[in-house]
N, C-alpha and C positions, 0 to 999 in steps of 0.2 A: 581416559585413554583415547576417546574420540578426537579430542583437541590435539593431543600429542601426535597422532597419525596425520592430522591435517597440517600441523606445523612442519612435519618432516616433508610432506608433499610440497608445501609452500617453499621450503628451502630448495628443493629440486627445481621447482618452477623458476625461482630466481636465478639459478645457474643456467637454465635453458634460455632465459631472457638475455643474460649476459653473453652467452655464446652466440645468440642470434644477432645482438648488436655488433659484435666483433665481425661476424660473417657479413652483415649488411654493410659495414664500413669497408670491408675488404672488396665487396662487389663494387662499391662506389669508386674505389681506388683503381681497380683493374679494368673497369668498364664504366666510366662515368657518364657516358652519353647514350641516348637512345638512337636507333633501336638496338636492343641487346639480343643475343640468341635466346630463343624461347625457354630453354632449360634454366638459364640464369634469371629470367624474369619470374619463373616459377619459384626458384629458390628465394629470390628477393621478396616475393609475396608471402611465402611461408615464414620467413624471418619477421616480416612486418606483423603478421597475425600473432606470432608468439610474443613479440615485444609488447604489443598493445592489448593482447587478450588476457584472460584469466580473472579469477575472483579477487575482489578488493573488499576491504572493510571501511573504506572512506566514503563519507556522504558526499555525493556529487553536488555542485552548486545548482540553485534553482535557475539562475540566469534569466530572471524576469526583471527587466529594467525599464520597461515601458508598457503602456496599454492604451487601447482606444478608449476615448471618453467623448461621447457625442460625435462631433465632426472633427475632433482633434486628437493628437497623441500626447499623453501626459507621462511624466516620469514616475517610476515605481521604485520604492525602496523598502527593504525589510525592516520591521521593528519587532523587538522582543517585548511581548506584552506581559508574559508571566513565565516562570521557569521553576521546574522541580528537578531533582537529580535524574528523573526518568523521561522528562518531556519538556519541550519548549513550545509555548503558544506563540506562534509567529504571525505577524500581520504583514500583508502586502499593501502598503499605504500608497495611494495615488496622490501625487503632488497637487495640492490646491483643490481636492475633491472631498466634499463632506456630504453627509446626509443620506448616503446610499444604504440599502439594507445590509445589515451585518450577517455574514454567513460563516459558520464554523465548519470547516471541512475536516472530518475525522478520518485520518489516514489509517490503513491497516497496519497491525503489528504482525506481519507474516513473513519476515525475513528480508524485506526490502525497505529502503528508506522512504520517507514521505515524498521525496523528490520524484518518485514514480508517478505522482499525481500532478506533475508540472503542467501537463496538458489540460488537466481538469481545472487547475487554477487559472490558466491563461484564458480559458473560455468564460469562466465566471467573472473575471475582473472588470470588464467594461461596465457591468450593471450592478456590481456588488462590492461591498467592503469585505474583503476576504481574509480569513484567518485559517490557520492550519495547525494540527497537532503534529509537531515535529518530534517523533519518538526517538530516544537516544539508544545507541548501541549498548546492549547490556554488558558487553565485555569491557567497556570503558567506564562503568559505574562502580565506584568502590563499594565493598561489602558494608562499610559503615553507613551507607545510604539506606540500608534495610532491604526488605524483600519487596516484590511487586507481583501481586496476583490479580485475578479477574476483578475482585472487589476494588482494588486500587485503580485499575483501569477505569471502572465506572465512576469512581470518586473523582479522578482527573477530568473526565468528560463533564460531570456535573459542575465542577469548579470552573471550568473554562466557559461553559454556557452561562454561568452566573457572572463571570467576568465580562462577557459581552453585554449582559444586561437584558432588560425587557425588550420585546419586539425583535429579537434576533431569530436566526434560522440555523438549522443544523443539517449537514449532509454527510452520510456515512458511506464509505466505499468498501464493500466486501466484508471482511471479518468483523469490523467494529459495529456492524448493524445490530448485533445482539447487545453489546454494552451500551450503545447509544439509545436503543429502545428502552433498556432498563433504566438508564440515567433520566430520560424524559419521564418515564413512569414514576420514578422516585421523586422527581421535582414536582410532579403533579400531586403525588400523595402527600407531600409536605406543604402544598399550597404556595410554592415559591412564586414570587413575582416575575422570575426570569424564565418561566416556562417558554420554550421557543414557539414562535408562531407557526413554523412548518418544520417537518422532519422528513427528509428524503433518504430512503434506504435503497442503495444501488447494489444489486447482485450480492446480497448478504445472506448468510446461513441461518435464517430465523427458525426454520423447521427442516432439518436435514433428513427427516423420515420420508419426505416427499421426493419422489423421483431421485433416489440416491445416485450419486456420481461415483467415479472411481475413488475420489478423495474421501467421500463418506464411507465407502466400503473398506478402504484401508484403515480408517480410524476405528472401525468396529471389528476388524479381524483379530485384534489382540487386546488383552486386558490392559488397563492403565499402568499396571506394574511393569508390563513389557516395555511400554514407552519410556518409563523412568529408567529402566535398566539399560536400554539399548540406544536411546536417542538423546540422552542428557549428558553433557560434558562439563568439565570444570575449567574455568578460564586459567590459562597458564600465568606464571609469576611475572612474565614480561609485560603484562597489561594492567591498567589501572584497576580493573575489576577482578584481579587475581583472587582465586578461591570461590568466586561466584558460580553457582550452578546455572547453566544456560542450555537452551536448545539452539545449537549453532546454526547461523544463517546458511552456511554451506550445505547443511543437511536438507533444509527446506528447498534450496535452489536445486539440489540434486534430484529431489522428488519431482519438482516442477518440470525439469528438463526430461526426466525419464517418461513423463506422461506424453511428451510430444518429441521423442528423440529423433524421429525421421525428419520432422520439420526443422529442428535445429541443425542437424547434419547437412541438410540441403541448403540451409541459409549460409552455413560456413563454406561449403563448396562453391556456392555462387559468389560469396565474398572473395574467395581466393581467385576465382576467374576474373572478377571485376578489377582486382588489384593488378593482375597480369595484363589485362587489356587496357588499363588506364581509365576505367570508368569511375572517375573520382567522386562524382555525386552519389552514385549508388554505394560505393565503398564507405563514404562518409556517413550515409544514412544508417548503414549496418553498424558502423562503429558507435554512433550515437545511441542506438537502441541497446547494444550489448554492454556498453559502458555503464548504462543504468541497470540493466538486467543482472549483470554480474557483480554489482555493488551490494553486498549483503550485510545485514546486522543480526546480532544474536538476540534472542529473546530470553527474559528471565524464565527459569525452569518452572517456577510455580504458576506463572501466567499461562505458559504453553500447556502444561499438564491439565490445569483446570479447564482451559478452553476445549481441549480434546475431550475431556470427560463430560463436562456439563453441556457443551454445545453439540458435540457429535455422537456421544455415546448415550447419555441419559436424558438429553433433550429437555433440560430443566425449564427453559423459558416457555416453550409451547405446552409443556405438561403442567404448568402452574407451580413448579417446584423451585424456581430460582429465588434465592435469598441474597440480600446484600447486607453484610455485617449484622446478620440476625433478623433483618426485616424482609418480609416477603415482597417481592417485586410484582406489582399488579398493573399490567397494561390497561386494564379496564378503568383505571383512574384518569387516563388521558382524555381530556375533554376540550382543551383549548389549543392543542397543537395539531394542525392538519397534517395528514400523512400521505406521502407519495412513494409508492414502491415501483422500482424499475428492474426489469430483468432482460437478459439477452437470450435470443432464440437458440443460439449455438453454444451457450455457456457450458463447458465441461467441468467446471469447478463448483459452481452454484447453479443448479438446474432450475428449470421453470417450475414455479410454485413455491420454492423455498423462501423467497423474499415476500411473495404475495401473502404468505401466511400471516404476516404482521397485520394485515387489514382485518383478519378475523379475530386476532387477539385484542385489538382496540375496539371493543364492542360498544363503548360509550360514545364514540365519535359519530356524528351525524354522517349520513351517506355523502353529503355535499363536501365533507372535509376529508374524504378518502379518494385517492386516485391511483390508478395502476397503468403501467405502460410496458408492453412487451416489444422490445426492439428487434425487428427481423434482421437477419443477416449478420449478426455480430456475436462474437464469443465473449468471454469474460472481460478481457482487456478493452474491447471495443465499447463496452457499456460506459466507460468513463474517460476514454481517450480516443482521439481520431475524428474522422469526418462525420460519422454517424452520431457520435456524442455531441459534436458542435452543431450540426445542422438539424438533427431530429430529436435527440433526447433533451439537450439543454433548453431549447425553446419551451418545452413543457415544464421543466423545472422553473424557468423564469416566470412563466404564467402562474404557476403555483405560488411562488414567492410574492409576486405583485398582487395576487388576489387576497393575500393575507398580511399585507403590510400595515393596514390601519386598524 
């Protein structure tokens, strides 16, 4: 029923966009030149916001076509290294550049596409051979592909780490910190030759009992049966994944927006005024951000429900209860992978201490192989994107990788 309501709303939105295009064309016809009366400029700005705004389910392009390398600029092209029905392992290959550290960026499965980490990848590229987990939209995955749960997520990460081979590095952003730590522990437990040299966990919910946020509180207010009954929808027949149970991306987006409603309202009011005043650069920056922010993907229901239950309700990893396909996950087995935990001072999604908990779980690691950084002045998004990520956090990541390359 959830999806049917959304589809009805989407149909109304398409009609509103059509009406706005007609109105915009009419304005251009009756008053083609500037300046126009202020009320007409306001109407034109409103039409523009309706036409270009709204939720989409299409993955935006990465648009990464070049990168600095030493004192020159080199071309970058995307390569598909491995693929399953649920994920593509994508490489950003730099033309004529070989021998750099291989780093797997594990993107979150939290309702947005991996392109949300475009800025993360751009900063990593000059010094590293960068790969990313490009998770697929569950509503586009046929039922015949089977289910996808937390165990499958961990299995994908293990497979991709082994695809990169020995001496690689892994970096998890937010939600996948738990499956990445589990994957590295399992590789260590099996004695795999592909255990990564470093593991960087950024703003991830390793132990959500520590300084609980609103997100953590919401996850514990209801039993898991409530989440299944109220937040899980079935993909309609018009999509390739018809019949698949999913946690719709628009539900997650709605929750994120509700957490900072005042900020989003203010941003859109400012955007409207920038359109009216002809501040094109500011308007373009707003559009770039919200084009990405409003592009959502559905998650397989079993993965979402297990994540809520095992990560946020029963705390399986820090409690020593997490199992993968019947095998206990033991972070104490990690001895060869250096660990770097990064947190943001103002993070209202993953608070201070939740990611740092990984350092205590990896008891067999020597102190020299553990590092922690609390970045002042940034919220959740700022940990992996923007000026502070580029200038203050990444240099520490680079140092960690370079210290464990040999």
